[in-house]
C-alpha positions in Angstrom: 0.0 0.0 0.0 2.9 2.3 0.7 4.3 2.1 -2.7 0.9 3.2 -4.2 0.8 6.2 -2.0 4.4 7.2 -3.0 3.5 6.8 -6.7 0.4 9.1 -6.3 2.5 11.7 -4.5 5.1 11.7 -7.3 2.3 12.3 -9.9 0.8 15.2 -8.0 4.2 16.8 -7.5 5.0 16.5 -11.3 1.6 18.1 -12.2 2.3 21.0 -9.8 5.8 21.6 -11.3 4.3 21.6 -14.8 1.7 24.3 -13.9 4.4 26.5 -12.2 6.7 26.2 -15.3 3.8 27.1 -17.7 2.8 30.1 -15.7 6.3 31.4 -15.5 6.8 31.0 -19.3 3.5 32.8 -20.1 4.4 35.8 -17.7 7.8 36.0 -19.4 6.2 36.2 -22.9 3.8 38.9 -21.8 6.5 41.0 -20.0 8.9 40.7 -23.0 6.4 41.4 -25.9 7.0 44.6 -27.8 4.5 47.6 -27.2 1.9 48.1 -30.1 2.4 51.1 -32.4 0.3 54.1 -31.6 -2.2 55.3 -34.3 -3.8 58.8 -34.7 -7.6 59.0 -34.2 -9.3 59.9 -37.5 -12.0 62.7 -37.5 -14.8 61.9 -39.8 -16.4 65.0 -41.5 -19.8 64.3 -43.2 -19.9 65.4 -46.9 -22.8 67.9 -47.5 -24.4 69.8 -50.4 -25.5 73.5 -49.9 -27.5 76.1 -51.8 -27.1 79.8 -51.6 -30.2 81.9 -50.8 -30.9 85.4 -52.1 -33.5 87.9 -51.2 -36.4 88.2 -53.6 -39.8 89.8 -54.1 -42.1 86.8 -54.4 -45.7 87.1 -55.8 -48.0 85.0 -53.7 -50.0 82.4 -55.6 -52.9 80.7 -53.7 -54.0 77.4 -55.1 -57.5 76.0 -54.5 -60.3 73.9 -56.2 -63.9 74.6 -56.9 -66.9 73.8 -58.9 -68.0 76.0 -61.9 -71.5 77.7 -61.4 -73.4 79.8 -64.0 -74.1 83.3 -62.9 -77.5 83.1 -64.7 -79.8 80.1 -64.6 -83.5 80.6 -65.3 -86.7 78.8 -66.1 -88.4 79.4 -69.6 -91.9 80.6 -68.8 -94.4 82.0 -71.4 -96.2 85.2 -70.6 -99.2 84.6 -72.9 -101.2 81.6 -73.6 -101.8 79.8 -76.9 -100.8 76.9 -79.1 -97.1 76.4 -80.0 -96.5 76.6 -83.7 -92.7 76.2 -83.8 -89.7 75.7 -81.5 -86.0 76.5 -81.9 -84.0 73.7 -83.7 -81.6 73.7 -80.7 -84.2 73.6 -78.0 -83.0 70.4 -76.5 -80.8 69.5 -73.5 -77.3 70.8 -74.3 -78.4 73.0 -77.3 -76.9 76.4 -77.7 -79.2 79.4 -78.4 -77.9 82.9 -79.1 -79.2 86.1 -77.7 -82.4 87.3 -79.3 -83.2 84.0 -81.3 -86.8 82.9 -80.7 -86.9 79.7 -78.5 -90.6 79.2 -79.2 -93.4 80.9 -81.3 -97.1 80.8 -80.0 -99.8 81.3 -82.5 -100.1 85.0 -82.9 -103.6 85.2 -84.6 -105.6 86.2 -81.5 -103.1 88.8 -80.5 -103.0 90.3 -84.0 -106.7 90.6 -83.9 -106.6 92.2 -80.5 -104.1 94.7 -81.8 -106.3 95.5 -84.8 -109.3 96.0 -82.5 -107.3 98.3 -80.2 -106.1 100.3 -83.3 -109.8 100.7 -84.5 -110.8 102.0 -81.1 -107.9 104.4 -81.2 -109.1 105.8 -84.5 -112.6 106.2 -83.1 -111.2 108.0 -80.0 -109.1 110.2 -82.2 -112.2 111.2 -84.2 -114.2 111.8 -81.1 -111.4 114.0 -79.8 -111.4 116.1 -82.9 -115.2 116.5 -82.7 -115.0 117.5 -79.0 -112.3 120.0 -79.8 -114.5 121.5 -82.5 -117.5 121.8 -80.2 -115.6 123.4 -77.5 -114.2 125.9 -79.9 -117.7 126.8 -81.1 -118.9 127.1 -77.4 -116.0 129.4 -76.6 -116.8 131.6 -79.6 -120.5 131.8 -78.5 -119.4 132.6 -74.9 -117.2 135.4 -76.3 -120.1 136.8 -78.3 -122.5 136.5 -75.3 -120.0 138.3 -73.1 -119.8 141.2 -75.6 -123.7 141.3 -75.8 -124.0 141.3 -72.0 -121.5 144.2 -71.7 -123.2 146.3 -74.4 -126.8 145.6 -73.1 -125.7 146.4 -69.6 -124.5 149.8 -70.8 -127.7 150.6 -72.7 -129.6 149.6 -69.6 -127.7 152.0 -67.5 -128.4 154.8 -70.0 -132.1 153.8 -70.0 -132.1 152.9 -73.7 -132.7 149.2 -73.0 -135.5 147.7 -70.9 -134.8 145.5 -67.9 -136.3 142.5 -69.7 -133.9 142.7 -72.6 -131.0 143.2 -70.3 -131.9 140.0 -68.4 -132.2 138.0 -71.6 -128.6 139.0 -72.4 -127.4 137.7 -69.1 -129.3 134.4 -69.4 -127.7 133.9 -72.8 -124.3 134.6 -71.3 -124.8 132.1 -68.5 -126.1 129.4 -71.0 -122.9 129.9 -73.2 -120.7 129.6 -70.1 -122.4 126.3 -69.1 -122.0 124.9 -72.6 -118.3 125.7 -72.5 -117.9 123.8 -69.2 -119.9 120.9 -70.5 -117.8 120.6 -73.7 -114.6 120.9 -71.6 -115.8 117.9 -69.5 -116.6 116.0 -72.6 -113.2 116.8 -74.1 -111.6 115.4 -70.9 -113.6 112.2 -71.2 -112.7 111.8 -74.9 -109.0 112.4 -74.1 -109.2 109.8 -71.3 -110.7 107.3 -73.8 -108.0 108.0 -76.2 -105.3 107.5 -73.5 -107.0 104.1 -72.7 -106.9 103.0 -76.2 -103.3 103.9 -76.6 -102.5 101.8 -73.5 -104.6 99.0 -75.0 -102.5 99.2 -78.2 -99.3 99.0 -76.2 -100.5 96.0 -74.3 -101.7 94.3 -77.5 -98.3 94.9 -79.2 -96.5 93.6 -76.1 -98.7 90.5 -76.0 -98.0 90.0 -79.7 -94.2 90.3 -79.1 -94.6 87.8 -76.2 -95.8 85.1 -78.6 -92.1 84.8 -79.5 -90.1 83.8 -76.4 -86.5 85.3 -76.6 -83.5 85.4 -74.2 -81.5 88.5 -73.6 -78.3 86.5 -73.4 -76.5 83.5 -75.0 -77.7 80.4 -73.3 -77.3 76.6 -73.2 -80.4 74.5 -72.7 -80.5 72.4 -69.5 -84.0 70.8 -70.1 -87.1 71.4 -72.3 -90.7 70.4 -71.9 -92.6 71.7 -75.0 -93.4 70.5 -78.5 -95.1 72.0 -81.5 -98.9 71.9 -81.2 -98.8 71.9 -77.4 -101.0 74.5 -75.6 -99.1 76.6 -73.1 -100.3 79.0 -70.4 -98.7 81.9 -68.5 -96.5 80.7 -65.6 -96.1 77.2 -67.1 -92.3 76.2 -67.1 -91.4 74.7 -70.4 -87.6 74.4 -69.9 -84.5 75.7 -68.1 -81.4 77.4 -69.5 -78.2 78.9 -68.1 -76.2 81.9 -69.5 -72.8 81.5 -71.0 -71.7 85.1 -70.7 -70.0 84.6 -67.3 -69.3 81.8 -64.8 -68.4 81.8 -61.1 -66.2 79.4 -59.1 -66.5 79.4 -55.3 -63.0 78.4 -54.0 -62.9 77.4 -50.3 -59.8 78.8 -48.6 -58.6 78.9 -45.0 -59.2 82.3 -43.5 -55.4 82.9 -43.0 -55.1 82.9 -46.7 -57.2 85.9 -47.0 -54.4 88.1 -45.7 -52.7 87.6 -49.1 -55.8 88.9 -50.9 -56.3 92.3 -49.4 -58.2 93.8 -52.4 -60.9 91.1 -52.5 -64.3 92.7 -51.3 -65.6 91.0 -48.1 -68.9 91.2 -46.4 -69.6 94.7 -45.2 -66.9 96.2 -47.5 -67.6 98.3 -50.6 -66.7 97.0 -54.0 -63.3 98.0 -55.2 -62.1 99.0 -58.6 -62.2 96.0 -61.0 -58.6 96.7 -62.0 -57.4 96.2 -58.4 -58.9 92.8 -58.0 -56.6 89.8 -57.9 -56.2 87.9 -61.2 -56.8 84.2 -61.3 -56.0 81.3 -63.6 -58.3 78.4 -64.0 -57.1 75.0 -65.2 -59.6 72.5 -66.4 -59.1 68.8 -67.2 -62.0 67.9 -69.5 -62.7 65.8 -72.6 -59.2 64.4 -72.4 -57.4 67.7 -72.6 -56.2 70.6 -70.4 -57.8 73.9 -70.9 -57.0 77.3 -69.3 -59.1 80.3 -68.6 -58.5 83.7 -67.1 -60.7 85.0 -64.3 -60.9 87.6 -61.4 -61.4 87.1 -57.7 -64.4 89.4 -57.3 -65.6 88.8 -53.6 -66.0 86.4 -50.7 -69.2 84.8 -49.5 -70.9 86.4 -46.6 -70.3 83.5 -44.2 -67.7 81.0 -43.0 -68.6 77.3 -43.4 -69.5 76.1 -39.9 -68.2 72.6 -40.6 -64.9 73.2 -42.5 -64.3 76.8 -41.2 -63.3 77.7 -44.8 -64.3 80.9 -46.6 -65.4 80.8 -50.3 -63.5 83.3 -52.5 -65.6 83.7 -55.7 -63.7 83.7 -59.0 -65.5 85.1 -62.0 -64.8 84.1 -65.6 -66.4 86.7 -67.9 -66.2 84.8 -71.1 -66.8 81.1 -70.8 -66.9 80.3 -74.5 -63.8 78.7 -76.0 -61.5 80.7 -78.2 -60.6 77.7 -80.3 -62.9 75.2 -82.0 -61.0 72.3 -80.5 -61.4 73.7 -76.9 -64.4 72.6 -74.9 -66.6 75.3 -73.1 -66.4 75.9 -69.4 -69.4 74.0 -68.2 -71.3 74.3 -65.0 -70.5 71.5 -62.6 -66.8 71.2 -63.8 -64.3 70.7 -61.1 -61.4 73.0 -61.7 -58.0 74.1 -60.2 -57.8 77.8 -59.5 -54.6 79.8 -58.9 -55.2 83.3 -57.4 -52.5 85.9 -57.7 -52.2 87.6 -54.4 -50.0 90.3 -52.9 -46.1 90.2 -53.1 -43.8 89.2 -50.3 -41.0 91.8 -50.1 -37.3 90.8 -49.5 -37.8 87.2 -48.4 -35.5 84.3 -48.8 -36.9 81.2 -50.6 -35.8 77.9 -49.2 -36.9 74.4 -50.5 -39.2 72.6 -48.0 -36.8 69.6 -47.9 -34.2 71.7 -46.3 -36.4 72.6 -43.3 -36.2 70.6 -40.0 -38.6 70.7 -37.0 -40.9 73.2 -38.8 -38.6 76.2 -38.6 -35.0 74.9 -38.3 -32.3 75.3 -40.9 -28.8 74.0 -41.1 -26.3 76.6 -42.1 -22.8 76.0 -43.5 -20.3 78.4 -41.9 -16.5 78.1 -42.0 -16.6 74.3 -42.4 -19.1 73.7 -39.6 -22.9 73.1 -39.4 -24.8 75.7 -37.5 -28.4 75.1 -36.5 -30.6 78.2 -36.9 -34.3 78.8 -36.2 -35.9 81.3 -38.6 -39.2 83.2 -39.0 -41.3 82.0 -41.9 -43.4 84.5 -43.7 -45.2 82.0 -45.9 -45.2 78.2 -46.3 -46.2 76.5 -49.6 -46.2 72.9 -50.9 -42.5 72.9 -51.9 -41.1 76.1 -50.5 -40.9 78.3 -47.5 -40.1 82.0 -47.5 -38.0 83.3 -44.6 -38.3 86.8 -43.4 -35.9 86.8 -40.4 -33.1 84.6 -39.0 -30.7 84.2 -41.9 -29.0 86.7 -44.1 -28.8 87.2 -47.9 -26.2 85.0 -49.5 -25.9 82.4 -46.7 -25.4 78.7 -47.6 -28.1 76.2 -46.6 -27.3 72.6 -46.1 -29.7 70.4 -48.0 -28.2 67.0 -47.4 -30.2 64.8 -45.0 -28.4 63.4 -42.0 -29.5 61.1 -39.1 -27.3 62.6 -36.4 -26.6 66.4 -36.2 -24.9 68.5 -33.6 -24.6 72.2 -33.5 -21.0 73.2 -34.5 -20.1 69.8 -36.0 -17.4 69.8 -38.7 -18.7 69.1 -42.3 -17.2 69.4 -45.7 -18.7 70.4 -49.1 -19.2 67.8 -51.7 -17.5 70.1 -54.2 -14.2 70.2 -52.2 
């Protein structure tokens, strides 16, 4: 047993010596290894692109959308009754009728007879007037003679040459002449009144005769019609509907803050301004597979704010909605259009593309190789641009390169360097 214990002791001793020798060798290698070469720390400067901004006077353009409406839309209603003998060849939905052309003709026979009858009564009244004027002239002559006889007989009676009875006869004759003049004057007034009445009847008969042809005082497009030849129509009966083509209006909903760029547009409670001072507008229409453009004017705002959207309608007027070219479609009511209104001008502002703006009003400036964070005051913000009024100077360089991590004062370099 003893020899086994000695053998185990020798093995343990040998293992311990091996560990000690290995530890010593390792320590020696560590202590005697050469020191690593020192390297300089590299400073990474991001590469950026910049744009230079310059002060400008920028006309404000406000873009909105609206639906075209006709300024005139009316029902076709006859003012006299009768049977329709003809209708305009374009009296159908979508038909175009020019100003003054008869839309419909009602049988004029009864109205021509009424005019002839009134003219006959006028001739009778004119003859009666001449007769009355003749009679009153005779009565006035008789009154003049009776007055002279009365004065002469009165003088003779005062001198005792003429009897009282003869003098009274002269006075009675004078009074009768005076009564006759008054009677003829009253008859003349009645005759004149009848003459005036017949003249009114003639004007009415002529007016009714004219109304047998229904005409419009403007160029129009037919929306609907409900009449055919041979149909009997009555006053007040609607036989169709048309709209005028002379002018169209487009209500364009805008936010109330946009109105500050349209100071010359008349608002509720303000007097109308000169037409030449009203803002110009451009209307772009996508219709029938092509793009058409029209010129208009912002003429007013509606008298209320929409309670749901809180928007204000600016009304743009197009004075001539008929196309200038044969291949251009007309500006039709109900068309959805884009409207660009030319407002006031921004003075001395710096235009900056919207993609160069951070956190609503923050810009990155390039100054002497470093990035400087600057907050600015924005005069106006558009879809692709902002216009800076304060915070940066004319000619400064704006960094437009996007970066994930930015610190104020960090070193950057230009891509052109």
